[in-house]
Structures are given as C-alpha cells and as structure tokens.
Backbone bond lengths (Angstrom), bond angles and torsions (degrees), N, CA, C in turn:
res aa  C-N    CA-C-N  psi(-1)  N-CA   C-N-CA  omega(-1)  CA-C   N-CA-C  phi
1 M - - - 1.490 - - 1.475 109.21 -
2 S 1.353 117.70 121.80 1.477 122.13 178.56 1.489 109.23 -102.54
3 W 1.347 125.84 147.51 1.429 127.38 -177.04 1.512 103.60 -127.18
4 N 1.422 114.34 115.58 1.333 120.75 -178.83 1.551 109.31 -128.53
5 S 1.332 118.28 6.43 1.462 128.08 -178.07 1.343 113.89 -122.54
6 F 1.461 118.27 153.66 1.377 128.49 -178.49 1.556 110.64 -147.39
7 G 1.347 112.90 132.52 1.469 118.53 177.75 1.587 105.74 121.72
8 R 1.306 108.26 171.06 1.557 117.36 175.60 1.516 110.60 -113.79
9 L 1.283 119.61 -83.05 1.421 127.03 170.80 1.457 116.32 -65.98
10 F 1.287 112.54 -55.19 1.387 124.41 173.48 1.477 110.40 -92.70
11 R 1.313 121.81 109.70 1.481 123.27 -162.84 1.526 110.94 -136.46
12 F 1.311 118.04 139.07 1.478 116.51 171.89 1.485 108.13 -132.73
13 T 1.373 114.68 153.72 1.400 128.94 -174.18 1.671 104.99 -127.25
14 T 1.363 114.27 119.40 1.406 112.04 174.96 1.497 112.76 -104.14
15 W 1.373 116.65 160.27 1.474 122.03 -176.34 1.547 110.54 -142.56
16 G 1.324 114.03 154.65 1.486 115.42 170.79 1.494 113.28 107.45
17 E 1.343 117.32 164.27 1.381 121.75 -172.91 1.574 112.06 -127.25
18 S 1.195 116.92 165.41 1.567 121.63 -170.96 1.474 110.90 -56.75
19 H 1.386 115.61 -36.28 1.470 122.78 -172.42 1.472 111.38 -117.90
20 G 1.272 118.66 13.77 1.425 122.28 177.05 1.472 110.62 -78.57
21 P 1.393 120.53 -176.33 1.462 121.96 178.30 1.502 112.96 -69.89
22 A 1.253 120.20 -25.51 1.456 121.91 -172.27 1.578 111.73 -164.37
23 I 1.295 117.68 156.98 1.403 118.12 163.26 1.471 108.41 -119.08
24 G 1.374 116.73 161.60 1.441 118.40 175.31 1.515 113.75 -159.04
25 V 1.321 111.94 -176.37 1.542 117.27 -178.44 1.589 103.91 -157.42
26 V 1.303 110.98 150.67 1.395 128.38 176.98 1.499 108.42 -119.61
27 V 1.400 118.83 111.83 1.385 122.56 174.92 1.561 111.75 -93.17
28 D 1.231 125.57 122.48 1.467 124.83 177.59 1.516 109.78 -119.52
29 G 1.305 112.10 148.81 1.583 119.00 173.12 1.547 107.20 94.56
30 C 1.320 118.75 10.69 1.398 117.48 177.49 1.525 113.59 -79.28
31 P 1.351 118.70 132.00 1.434 116.69 -170.69 1.601 106.44 -69.95
32 P 1.331 109.75 158.99 1.469 116.96 -177.13 1.619 114.90 -80.62
33 G 1.229 117.63 154.84 1.401 120.15 170.89 1.557 113.34 92.48
34 L 1.314 117.67 3.34 1.490 119.23 177.52 1.473 109.88 -82.02
35 A 1.355 117.61 141.10 1.473 121.31 177.36 1.594 107.46 -71.64
36 L 1.328 115.86 125.81 1.464 120.09 177.87 1.527 107.07 -151.15
37 D 1.429 115.08 131.31 1.428 124.93 167.44 1.502 108.02 -139.38
38 E 1.294 109.84 178.02 1.476 120.95 -177.73 1.505 113.84 -63.25
39 A 1.445 112.42 -35.78 1.491 116.45 -178.99 1.478 110.52 -67.29
40 H 1.313 120.30 -32.13 1.447 121.43 175.12 1.540 113.73 -54.14
41 V 1.432 108.23 -52.02 1.392 117.63 -176.84 1.539 113.43 -65.61
42 Q 1.360 106.61 -38.96 1.552 111.88 -169.26 1.631 110.23 -63.32
43 R 1.322 113.22 -33.72 1.483 113.73 -176.45 1.472 113.32 -65.40
44 F 1.321 120.17 -29.09 1.467 120.30 171.61 1.508 113.04 -79.57
45 L 1.283 117.27 -27.58 1.520 117.45 179.13 1.481 111.42 -73.08
46 D 1.334 117.45 -32.11 1.488 123.59 179.97 1.459 105.92 -67.86
47 A 1.236 125.51 -23.50 1.491 127.14 -173.23 1.671 106.61 -77.47
48 R 1.276 120.22 -24.05 1.442 124.74 -174.05 1.586 108.14 -117.25
49 R 1.277 119.37 -4.10 1.634 111.12 -177.55 1.429 117.22 -74.59
50 P 1.253 121.66 151.29 1.597 127.48 178.78 1.362 112.92 -71.71
51 G 1.354 118.66 169.35 1.385 124.17 177.06 1.425 119.70 81.09
52 T 1.283 120.44 9.80 1.548 128.71 -178.06 1.542 113.41 -88.24
53 G 1.229 122.87 -10.60 1.393 118.85 -172.65 1.577 114.25 176.05
54 K 1.216 122.38 168.78 1.439 123.30 178.98 1.483 120.67 -58.16
55 N 1.304 113.61 -25.65 1.443 120.65 -171.35 1.533 111.43 -93.27
56 V 1.409 117.84 11.50 1.428 117.52 -178.67 1.548 105.39 -140.92
57 S 1.264 112.66 167.66 1.657 114.65 -178.74 1.427 111.45 -50.85
58 P 1.361 121.51 136.35 1.496 121.48 178.48 1.533 108.82 -82.60
59 R 1.221 119.40 10.45 1.594 121.17 175.44 1.625 105.55 -56.33
60 Q 1.300 117.12 122.95 1.443 119.76 -177.90 1.644 108.08 -94.34
61 E 1.296 107.25 98.01 1.540 113.98 -178.85 1.570 102.49 -127.88
62 P 1.372 113.14 118.31 1.454 116.35 174.85 1.542 116.62 -69.09
63 D 1.484 111.31 -23.29 1.338 114.92 177.10 1.497 114.51 59.72
64 Q 1.385 115.28 39.96 1.526 124.94 -173.65 1.519 104.13 -75.49
65 V 1.361 120.73 115.03 1.454 119.34 -176.07 1.576 109.46 -87.59
66 R 1.261 118.21 145.57 1.457 124.67 167.74 1.453 108.83 -123.98
67 I 1.422 115.25 132.86 1.476 128.00 178.96 1.571 102.84 -89.41
68 L 1.206 120.08 120.11 1.498 118.28 -177.37 1.655 114.18 -108.84
69 S 1.262 113.33 -15.21 1.451 118.45 -178.42 1.510 114.34 -160.59
70 G 1.412 120.41 157.77 1.545 119.75 170.11 1.481 108.21 96.53
71 V 1.433 121.00 -6.02 1.460 115.23 -176.33 1.585 99.09 -131.55
72 Y 1.370 109.93 139.51 1.498 117.29 172.58 1.554 106.14 -137.20
73 E 1.341 115.31 131.95 1.346 126.45 -177.99 1.481 114.33 44.24
74 G 1.359 112.13 42.01 1.498 118.43 175.58 1.492 118.25 79.52
75 R 1.431 113.00 11.85 1.451 121.25 174.38 1.452 112.40 -129.77
76 T 1.469 115.09 140.66 1.383 117.22 178.31 1.526 112.82 -66.06
77 T 1.289 118.75 148.81 1.499 118.00 -169.57 1.740 106.89 -106.72
78 G 1.294 117.71 0.33 1.415 118.94 -170.56 1.444 118.10 78.61
79 T 1.370 117.61 3.19 1.402 119.60 173.01 1.610 106.36 -101.75
80 P 1.348 110.59 171.43 1.568 113.55 176.88 1.419 117.46 -47.37
81 I 1.340 121.14 129.25 1.435 126.73 175.47 1.609 107.36 -95.70
82 A 1.261 117.94 115.69 1.398 122.53 -176.80 1.630 108.56 -108.28
83 M 1.319 113.36 128.59 1.599 112.60 179.07 1.448 104.92 -131.07
84 M 1.327 115.28 162.10 1.439 121.18 -173.04 1.523 108.46 -150.92
85 I 1.382 116.87 142.52 1.430 127.46 176.09 1.507 110.16 -126.99
86 E 1.367 119.70 120.77 1.451 118.66 177.99 1.536 108.88 -75.76
87 N 1.351 113.58 149.25 1.543 119.86 171.42 1.487 105.09 -97.90
88 V 1.423 113.05 116.44 1.421 116.87 -171.96 1.603 113.05 -113.15
89 D 1.438 114.49 -5.66 1.519 119.19 -179.82 1.421 115.76 -134.31
90 A 1.372 114.72 41.27 1.502 119.77 175.69 1.541 106.57 -80.80
91 R 1.369 110.01 137.10 1.464 118.83 172.94 1.514 109.72 -126.29
92 S 1.323 111.43 82.03 1.493 120.09 -174.74 1.486 107.72 -62.70
93 K 1.368 123.59 -24.86 1.481 120.25 -174.39 1.574 109.02 -66.57
94 D 1.366 113.59 -24.38 1.434 112.76 -179.44 1.563 118.56 -61.48
95 Y 1.289 111.36 -14.12 1.600 120.77 -175.60 1.441 109.47 -108.39
96 A 1.318 121.79 -4.21 1.447 120.84 -174.79 1.441 111.93 -64.31
97 G 1.353 113.06 130.09 1.507 121.30 178.27 1.515 118.59 76.93
98 L 1.315 115.04 4.54 1.435 121.71 -179.46 1.551 108.53 -74.28
99 P 1.330 113.66 134.71 1.490 118.84 178.40 1.600 105.87 -74.16
100 P 1.234 117.08 175.13 1.547 117.58 174.42 1.409 108.16 -58.11
101 R 1.320 119.74 136.24 1.368 127.06 -169.67 1.684 108.66 -95.82
102 I 1.308 114.53 132.00 1.473 120.86 -178.02 1.606 105.31 -58.93
103 G 1.247 119.10 141.58 1.502 127.96 -179.79 1.461 113.34 71.83
104 H 1.345 126.32 1.69 1.444 129.51 177.20 1.433 107.82 -98.83
105 A 1.399 111.20 174.85 1.566 117.84 173.73 1.400 116.81 -90.28
106 D 1.448 116.25 6.00 1.497 123.76 178.13 1.525 112.06 -39.29
107 A 1.440 112.97 -68.74 1.455 119.68 -171.76 1.495 111.99 -65.89
108 A 1.340 116.75 -34.29 1.504 120.81 177.72 1.514 112.59 -63.22
109 Y 1.461 112.29 -45.11 1.534 116.09 173.72 1.584 112.66 -59.75
110 D 1.288 116.65 -42.18 1.537 117.04 178.27 1.500 109.18 -61.52
111 A 1.380 116.84 -43.72 1.492 114.30 179.98 1.480 115.08 -65.37
112 K 1.422 118.29 -28.60 1.508 118.42 178.30 1.505 112.42 -84.97
113 Y 1.337 120.72 -43.75 1.521 123.37 -173.95 1.501 115.56 -100.07
114 G 1.217 115.85 -19.44 1.499 118.39 -178.89 1.494 110.58 93.72
115 F 1.269 123.57 -6.59 1.431 135.40 176.49 1.452 119.75 -153.47
116 R 1.275 124.04 167.47 1.427 120.00 -176.63 1.572 109.03 -140.58
117 D 1.197 123.79 154.22 1.404 129.27 162.67 1.461 109.84 -93.04
118 P 1.413 114.76 113.29 1.476 122.06 -175.72 1.477 116.58 -82.99
119 R 1.273 114.21 -7.13 1.456 117.24 -166.94 1.538 109.81 -85.39
120 G 1.317 111.88 96.78 1.487 112.86 -179.70 1.483 118.48 67.21
121 G 1.271 120.98 9.73 1.398 122.97 -179.39 1.479 113.42 98.42
122 G 1.404 120.83 1.16 1.323 126.56 174.56 1.585 114.35 50.26
123 R 1.376 116.13 -126.24 1.456 113.67 -179.70 1.644 114.79 -68.00
124 S 1.395 114.57 -24.83 1.472 120.94 -173.47 1.476 107.09 -78.45
125 S 1.355 122.85 -9.64 1.554 125.88 -176.22 1.485 108.61 -56.12
126 A 1.341 119.09 145.90 1.469 125.19 162.58 1.497 113.92 -52.77
127 R 1.291 113.86 -19.26 1.499 117.95 -174.84 1.524 107.53 -58.36
128 E 1.340 115.74 -25.80 1.504 118.66 -178.94 1.496 113.51 -67.43
129 T 1.399 114.34 -20.67 1.460 118.26 -175.91 1.533 113.42 -69.72
130 A 1.256 113.02 -14.36 1.574 118.74 173.50 1.541 109.89 -56.10
131 M 1.281 115.36 -44.34 1.460 117.72 -173.41 1.555 110.44 -84.66
132 R 1.313 116.07 -13.81 1.571 116.84 169.45 1.688 104.58 -73.78
133 V 1.283 114.18 -38.26 1.528 115.88 177.28 1.434 107.54 -63.60
134 A 1.341 122.50 -38.33 1.576 124.05 -176.04 1.382 104.45 -71.11
135 A 1.344 125.41 -38.30 1.464 123.50 174.37 1.431 115.68 -66.68
136 G 1.392 115.70 -36.73 1.427 121.57 175.95 1.538 111.12 -59.69
137 A 1.300 117.30 -37.27 1.459 121.25 -176.13 1.601 108.71 -64.73
138 V 1.328 113.38 -36.52 1.557 115.87 171.03 1.380 110.71 -66.36
139 A 1.410 117.92 -46.85 1.526 119.44 -177.94 1.555 115.02 -54.51
140 R 1.284 116.46 -32.38 1.500 125.34 179.27 1.572 107.69 -61.50
141 L 1.260 116.26 -35.13 1.394 118.51 -179.98 1.618 117.06 -71.00
142 V 1.283 110.20 -17.29 1.527 120.46 -179.18 1.592 108.17 -83.17
143 I 1.377 114.43 -27.40 1.485 124.50 -176.72 1.502 109.55 -122.09
144 P 1.278 120.21 64.58 1.566 118.89 -179.09 1.471 107.88 -70.02
145 E 1.250 123.87 -18.84 1.550 124.23 -176.14 1.506 105.38 -81.11
146 V 1.310 122.03 -9.76 1.475 120.22 -174.59 1.528 107.77 -114.26
147 T 1.464 113.28 137.91 1.422 125.57 179.62 1.588 106.52 -100.95
148 V 1.220 128.88 119.67 1.362 129.31 173.65 1.641 110.40 -112.35
149 T 1.410 118.72 116.45 1.316 120.61 -175.45 1.570 110.29 -128.62
150 A 1.259 121.58 133.33 1.442 121.10 -176.31 1.686 101.52 -128.85
151 R 1.284 117.18 151.37 1.430 126.74 169.23 1.500 116.64 -152.04
152 V 1.284 114.87 158.61 1.430 116.87 175.58 1.458 108.09 -77.06
153 A 1.362 110.40 125.58 1.511 119.74 -177.76 1.620 108.94 -101.53
154 E 1.300 120.31 -32.79 1.418 121.82 -179.31 1.515 109.89 -144.96
155 I 1.346 116.15 146.10 1.477 121.15 170.67 1.514 108.33 -129.97
156 G 1.274 118.14 124.10 1.527 120.66 -179.00 1.468 108.88 60.29
157 G 1.344 126.03 30.69 1.403 127.15 176.88 1.468 113.81 81.43
158 E 1.383 117.71 5.95 1.405 122.27 -176.35 1.510 110.08 -109.78
159 A 1.406 119.15 125.32 1.554 122.87 -170.63 1.592 105.42 -95.44
160 D 1.325 121.99 -12.62 1.479 122.21 175.76 1.454 115.01 -81.08
161 P 1.311 119.72 103.86 1.521 121.00 179.86 1.511 117.05 -54.03
162 A 1.375 115.21 -27.14 1.416 117.81 169.85 1.479 125.65 -51.68
163 R 1.397 108.70 -25.73 1.458 119.20 -177.21 1.577 113.17 -95.32
164 W 1.320 115.06 -20.80 1.437 121.50 -179.58 1.511 115.88 -42.62
165 D 1.252 120.36 -55.65 1.418 123.10 -171.97 1.530 107.04 -65.38
166 E 1.331 126.27 -35.48 1.376 126.67 172.19 1.485 112.17 -59.15
167 L 1.277 114.00 -48.94 1.543 120.24 -176.70 1.528 109.44 -63.99
168 L 1.311 120.90 -35.39 1.475 124.28 -174.48 1.448 106.27 -80.31
169 D 1.425 121.72 -36.13 1.487 122.96 169.71 1.497 112.19 -58.65
170 D 1.155 117.19 -52.50 1.475 123.76 178.64 1.592 109.53 -54.19
171 A 1.292 114.07 -46.02 1.489 117.93 -179.82 1.555 113.34 -64.21
172 R 1.369 115.09 -41.48 1.416 119.05 -177.81 1.587 105.48 -69.04
173 G 1.230 121.43 -39.95 1.461 126.51 -177.08 1.405 110.79 -63.15
174 N 1.259 118.85 -32.52 1.536 122.55 177.49 1.540 113.90 -104.23
175 Q 1.330 114.94 28.49 1.464 121.66 -175.55 1.527 114.66 34.87
176 D 1.291 110.54 53.74 1.461 121.28 179.48 1.535 108.77 -124.50
177 S 1.368 110.91 179.22 1.394 114.83 -179.01 1.586 109.99 -143.68
178 L 1.382 117.50 171.44 1.394 122.51 -176.27 1.502 112.93 -131.43
179 G 1.341 116.69 142.55 1.445 120.75 172.40 1.501 113.88 -80.39
180 A 1.303 122.39 175.09 1.510 124.49 -179.50 1.534 106.05 -153.13
181 I 1.339 107.08 159.37 1.456 118.53 175.66 1.552 108.82 -117.77
182 I 1.308 118.55 124.49 1.455 118.52 175.04 1.433 111.61 -107.32
183 E 1.395 118.90 133.22 1.417 123.10 175.19 1.532 116.17 -104.60
184 C 1.204 118.36 129.01 1.588 118.37 -176.19 1.463 109.82 -124.98
185 V 1.266 120.37 138.63 1.393 128.99 176.40 1.567 113.18 -120.78
186 A 1.330 122.36 125.95 1.434 125.95 171.26 1.502 108.24 -106.80
187 E 1.298 121.15 121.49 1.366 129.06 -179.63 1.551 108.69 -116.67
188 G 1.296 116.29 138.23 1.442 119.35 172.83 1.575 109.27 100.11
189 V 1.395 119.39 2.43 1.371 119.21 -177.22 1.628 107.09 -71.82
190 S 1.317 114.41 130.74 1.459 118.23 -176.29 1.523 116.90 -74.94
191 A 1.192 113.37 134.13 1.517 121.22 175.79 1.607 111.56 -47.00
192 G 1.261 114.96 125.97 1.584 115.32 179.00 1.415 110.74 114.21
193 W 1.345 123.72 -23.83 1.456 116.74 -178.39 1.528 108.90 -73.33
194 G 1.355 114.97 140.06 1.424 125.32 -177.32 1.488 109.05 118.46
195 A 1.287 115.02 -163.97 1.591 121.78 -174.75 1.481 106.68 -156.68
196 P 1.405 116.83 159.98 1.531 119.94 -174.69 1.387 110.99 -74.20
197 L 1.308 122.41 -35.88 1.537 127.07 -172.73 1.471 119.65 -112.37
198 Y 1.394 113.49 -87.29 1.319 114.82 -168.61 1.556 123.28 -91.86
199 A 1.257 108.50 8.67 1.607 123.02 177.30 1.460 104.97 -136.52
200 K 1.328 120.57 39.15 1.452 118.76 169.10 1.502 113.32 -52.77
201 L 1.309 113.67 139.81 1.479 119.18 -178.08 1.575 108.93 -67.01
202 D 1.266 111.55 -42.21 1.586 115.70 -175.96 1.547 105.46 -69.00
203 A 1.345 121.48 -43.09 1.355 123.21 -174.61 1.653 108.38 -62.29
204 D 1.424 114.63 -44.11 1.464 116.74 179.95 1.555 109.97 -65.47
205 L 1.314 116.73 -38.84 1.441 116.32 174.08 1.409 120.54 -58.50
206 A 1.476 112.96 -43.79 1.405 124.22 173.33 1.591 110.83 -57.49
207 A 1.370 117.82 -48.25 1.460 121.59 178.41 1.518 111.16 -61.21
208 A 1.268 118.04 -42.81 1.333 121.61 -177.30 1.601 118.82 -63.37
209 C 1.353 110.88 -38.30 1.391 121.75 172.55 1.678 117.33 -75.32
210 M 1.257 110.37 -37.74 1.430 119.90 175.10 1.569 114.58 -67.04
211 G 1.324 112.93 -23.38 1.472 121.64 169.33 1.310 117.99 -71.86
212 I 1.325 123.33 -17.96 1.577 125.68 178.48 1.556 106.30 -72.15
213 N 1.297 110.23 140.91 1.525 120.58 174.45 1.465 111.04 -46.79
214 A 1.271 121.91 131.52 1.505 126.35 168.25 1.430 111.26 83.29
215 V 1.375 125.50 -6.80 1.360 123.51 -176.55 1.601 109.29 -78.88
216 K 1.246 113.48 139.74 1.532 117.63 -174.15 1.513 114.78 -128.21
217 G 1.477 114.91 -7.39 1.451 118.40 -178.47 1.512 106.49 -165.88
218 V 1.388 109.14 142.62 1.461 119.51 174.96 1.456 114.57 -129.65
219 E 1.299 124.88 127.48 1.517 127.90 173.43 1.486 108.95 -115.83
220 I 1.381 113.82 133.80 1.410 123.22 172.43 1.428 114.36 -112.12
221 G 1.227 121.89 132.04 1.537 120.68 -171.62 1.490 115.05 55.96
222 E 1.349 119.88 -123.34 1.410 126.22 168.31 1.558 120.84 -51.94
223 G 1.277 103.11 -37.33 1.537 111.62 -176.01 1.511 112.49 58.87
224 F 1.392 111.92 -135.70 1.535 116.35 -172.55 1.478 107.78 -69.48
225 A 1.363 122.83 -22.79 1.474 122.71 178.98 1.463 110.98 -55.04
226 A 1.313 116.63 -29.08 1.510 120.27 -176.43 1.457 110.32 -69.62
227 G 1.392 116.20 -29.27 1.483 119.18 175.37 1.502 119.80 -67.99
228 R 1.456 111.17 -13.81 1.540 123.73 -172.10 1.569 107.66 -111.06
229 A 1.373 115.44 -3.31 1.465 119.11 -165.44 1.544 103.08 -102.09
230 R 1.344 110.59 159.34 1.515 123.18 162.26 1.429 109.89 -96.92
231 G 1.419 113.61 149.23 1.389 123.89 -168.66 1.661 108.31 -59.44
232 R 1.187 124.99 -46.50 1.424 132.22 179.07 1.596 106.79 -53.27
233 A 1.299 117.53 -56.71 1.452 118.42 179.58 1.484 117.02 -67.99
234 S 1.343 113.26 -18.12 1.470 118.88 176.39 1.453 125.26 -88.41
235 R 1.478 105.26 -4.67 1.566 115.10 -171.92 1.600 114.62 -58.49
236 K 1.365 112.84 -37.59 1.492 114.57 177.39 1.420 113.20 -64.26
237 A 1.411 113.85 -48.98 1.453 116.69 177.14 1.518 115.78 -54.45
238 M 1.380 111.58 -36.52 1.474 112.80 -179.44 1.604 110.12 -68.99
239 A 1.285 114.56 -39.37 1.436 120.54 -178.17 1.589 115.61 -63.82
240 D 1.478 106.91 -30.92 1.496 116.72 178.89 1.571 111.45 -90.20
241 S 1.229 122.45 6.30 1.267 129.87 -175.40 1.531 109.19 -64.28
242 G 1.402 121.69 131.35 1.379 118.14 174.86 1.547 116.85 -90.20
243 I 1.280 111.10 9.29 1.590 113.55 177.30 1.522 102.25 -152.22
244 D 1.267 114.09 122.79 1.542 128.94 170.77 1.451 110.97 -112.65
245 G 1.307 122.44 130.32 1.487 124.57 167.29 1.552 103.43 55.09
246 G 1.266 116.84 33.41 1.592 118.32 173.91 1.424 114.29 75.77
247 I 1.338 118.48 4.25 1.555 127.86 171.28 1.482 115.77 -107.65
248 A 1.263 112.45 135.66 1.548 115.88 175.35 1.527 109.48 -66.95
249 T 1.493 110.76 138.70 1.462 112.66 179.15 1.500 114.27 -103.85
250 G 1.300 118.10 6.72 1.405 124.73 -179.47 1.511 117.01 96.85
251 R 1.251 113.65 -12.71 1.521 125.68 177.42 1.489 110.41 -79.60
252 P 1.418 118.52 157.16 1.510 119.09 171.87 1.377 111.00 -51.66
253 I 1.254 118.49 142.66 1.535 130.78 170.23 1.512 109.46 -97.31
254 R 1.265 120.00 123.85 1.425 120.25 -178.60 1.595 109.43 -124.13
255 L 1.392 114.15 135.16 1.390 124.82 -173.58 1.557 105.63 -124.99
256 R 1.300 119.27 154.42 1.419 128.02 170.77 1.603 105.15 -136.49
257 V 1.318 115.94 123.13 1.364 121.91 -174.84 1.464 112.06 -118.28
258 A 1.342 120.94 122.57 1.387 122.22 175.57 1.544 120.74 -93.11
259 F 1.320 114.13 122.27 1.511 117.77 -177.67 1.529 107.09 -103.69
260 K 1.352 116.12 126.86 1.473 114.61 176.92 1.497 117.82 -66.16
261 P 1.322 119.19 165.73 1.624 116.70 173.53 1.456 108.82 -64.36
262 T 1.316 117.93 149.24 1.389 127.35 -176.05 1.507 107.17 -60.55
263 S 1.376 110.63 127.77 1.599 113.64 -169.82 1.565 107.55 -76.61
264 S 1.404 122.92 -17.46 1.365 124.14 -178.33 1.475 117.15 -82.05
265 I 1.427 115.02 81.07 1.335 123.06 -168.15 1.629 111.41 -114.33
266 G 1.397 113.42 111.16 1.433 119.13 -178.46 1.416 112.79 71.29
267 I 1.394 126.51 34.94 1.419 121.87 179.19 1.623 100.22 -128.63
268 R 1.257 113.95 171.46 1.532 118.35 177.60 1.493 112.23 -70.23
269 G 1.308 114.82 160.19 1.488 121.49 -177.77 1.565 110.62 109.45
270 R 1.318 112.94 179.88 1.430 121.51 179.79 1.564 113.96 -115.45
271 H 1.396 115.23 122.35 1.381 119.27 -168.91 1.465 112.13 -138.00
272 D 1.361 116.50 158.28 1.496 124.31 178.90 1.593 101.89 -79.74
273 P 1.279 116.68 132.94 1.491 121.03 169.19 1.518 109.95 -64.88
274 C 1.417 115.38 -28.54 1.467 120.71 172.88 1.480 107.17 -147.63
275 V 1.366 112.06 106.62 1.438 116.79 -172.60 1.479 113.04 -71.36
276 G 1.450 118.54 -13.81 1.432 122.03 -178.73 1.584 110.90 -73.13
277 I 1.289 115.91 -21.76 1.557 119.81 175.72 1.571 109.84 -50.42
278 R 1.362 115.29 -48.92 1.419 121.25 -176.32 1.621 108.14 -90.29
279 G 1.331 117.22 10.13 1.407 118.90 178.70 1.464 120.02 -80.74
280 A 1.389 117.57 -26.23 1.391 124.06 178.82 1.534 119.07 -51.20
281 P 1.384 115.37 -49.97 1.481 114.53 176.81 1.478 115.89 -69.20
282 V 1.406 118.65 -22.14 1.421 118.28 177.18 1.627 107.52 -75.64
283 V 1.342 117.29 -40.17 1.477 120.02 -177.35 1.525 103.22 -64.23
284 E 1.387 122.09 -45.90 1.500 123.34 177.23 1.547 109.03 -48.32
285 A 1.305 112.03 -51.74 1.504 115.34 -174.39 1.454 116.38 -65.75
286 M 1.210 120.25 -32.24 1.440 127.07 175.73 1.544 113.17 -72.23
287 V 1.256 117.56 -40.96 1.450 127.80 171.12 1.577 109.91 -58.94
288 A 1.262 108.55 -52.76 1.551 115.83 178.03 1.522 112.80 -56.87
289 H 1.279 112.69 -44.91 1.550 115.92 175.61 1.491 114.76 -63.40
290 V 1.208 117.38 -44.03 1.582 119.19 176.74 1.632 108.15 -57.40
291 L 1.345 112.82 -50.81 1.434 114.71 -173.24 1.475 114.06 -66.85
292 A 1.433 118.12 -34.92 1.520 123.84 168.98 1.481 109.92 -57.85
293 D 1.329 121.06 -51.65 1.460 121.19 175.95 1.448 114.45 -57.44
294 H 1.239 122.04 -38.52 1.463 123.42 -169.84 1.606 105.01 -80.77
295 K 1.398 115.44 -32.10 1.519 113.20 177.44 1.517 105.69 -64.59
296 L 1.323 125.96 -43.37 1.428 129.33 -179.89 1.581 110.01 -62.62
297 L 1.385 114.47 -40.10 1.445 117.93 -179.13 1.505 108.22 -66.89
298 H 1.299 120.63 -41.90 1.480 127.28 177.68 1.482 109.74 -59.19
299 R 1.388 114.52 -52.22 1.384 113.10 176.52 1.534 119.04 -64.70
300 G 1.149 118.01 -27.27 1.486 123.84 171.55 1.504 113.07 -63.85
301 Q 1.238 118.50 -40.45 1.463 122.33 -176.95 1.621 110.93 -87.86
302 C 1.287 113.87 -43.74 1.510 117.76 -166.39 1.560 111.26 -110.98
303 G 1.334 116.50 -3.33 1.574 119.45 179.56 1.537 110.50 78.08
C-alpha cells in the first residue's frame, strides 16, 4: 500500500518525481465558489522555489503552476483541482553511479521496493514539497479568517540573523550544512476546531509537519519545555495554549519545527546548504491544510 494523500474532508494527493517531466497535485474537497487563479498559487510557490540566492539550491526552476481542472471563470467548482509544474532544470547525470547516500531515503527505498530512483531522490525529494505549497494556497481560501505565518528562527543553533550569512558561507566552504528551526503562528483559529481523541488538532499539526522532508522534531505551545517545567511555573503557558484537549481554544497556535542539516554533503548534485531556509513556506502550507480540514470537519459535526 502506498500513501500519497493527506487529509480527511479537505484532501490532497501529490504525484511526480524530482527529475521526472513534471510534478503535480490534486486537491479534493475544496468548497465551490472560492476565487482561485494561478497568480494566487504562484506567489506562495515563489517563496519556496530554488535558484533565488547563494543560500539555496542553484537549481533553476521557475515553478510556473498550471491549474488544469476544478476552476471555472476564476471560481472553484467543488470538483477536484488539479495543478501541475514542469521540471525544466533536472540534471540526472549528476547522480549517475552514486551509491545510496547517507541520510537520504535511497537505501530505505531499495529495502521497500527492491529498486530506487537515484535521480535527486526521486519521489522522496524535497522537490515534491512545491505541490504541498500549491495545495496550501488553496487551503488558505477555505480559512480566510486565519493568518498563518512562518519564519526562520534559528540557523545552525544561532538566533541572530546577522550571523547567518557568515555561518552559511563557512558551511559551504567546508562542504558542510546547517540545520534550522522554523517558527509558525496561526492566528484567528476558531475555538472548537479539533477533536478530543483520534483527530486532535495538535496531533494532526504535528503529523503534517513531521511529514515534511528533513523535519526531525515539532513542538506545539510549550513543547519540550513542558517536560522540564513545574506546574506552578507553567500555568501561564497552559492558559495561553492555543490547543487544549486536542481542541482549539481561539488563542494563537504556535509551532516550532526542526529541520536537520542537509544530508547531501560533499557529493555531486545541487543542494541547499540549509534546507530549512526554504522550509517556512512548506510549514505554512501544511498548517493551513490541517486547519482547513478541521474547519470542514467541525462544520460537518457541529454545523
């Protein structure tokens, strides 16, 4: 059984590989009548695309999106929304003859399927996250009352942005890479979204973010600090929590997402010295998707 879809009522399915002819997504469950065009999706894709500076992968992909279905005269129809991006700068020869790469899914793919696509990671490449961002652009239309904002909070353990270029230059010069922390805040989430047990809002947010390539940890609210705190000292953080018992309280929801250092160190190909730099738009997209899904789930149960 292969899993390429995410969500319940609001659901997306991605397809394509890093070095295939194209990548794409089908978004299903979107309500009809929402204003949607390619320009709306494109502005979110532009925030994560490669080739925009020295601190990201030099792969030159315009990531120009095409909407193939589900929209008529600028409005969603309630039917599946298919979107596609052509891959225009794949260099498969860069990966010819490479053995399974440490920290990548190569060996795990081989163990599961009996063979692997070595071209830039194939299906497991972070290239696929472009289509999550496209789906997230649609999700935002379902939750216009919510603002989802993510930013890079740390690079290589350093929270001072003034030092980031120096750290990244040093890492590149030594054929090394750096991890990053992304902070995300969702404001305007209505109290009541979520569920007490098997569809906890925080659990779904954690799963959505943990499913992003290179993510190794997710904190919501106090996060791991709660495990080191005393109850009395933690009472304010408890009161300010955006999620209690798996259900939104109406307060802002805060997440911190840890991206590991890029695994591609000192090998052929084009790589981000810090993959987390382009992670913020992906985190935003997955958080928006979960919130859109839970808004529809809440409406389905509670009206």
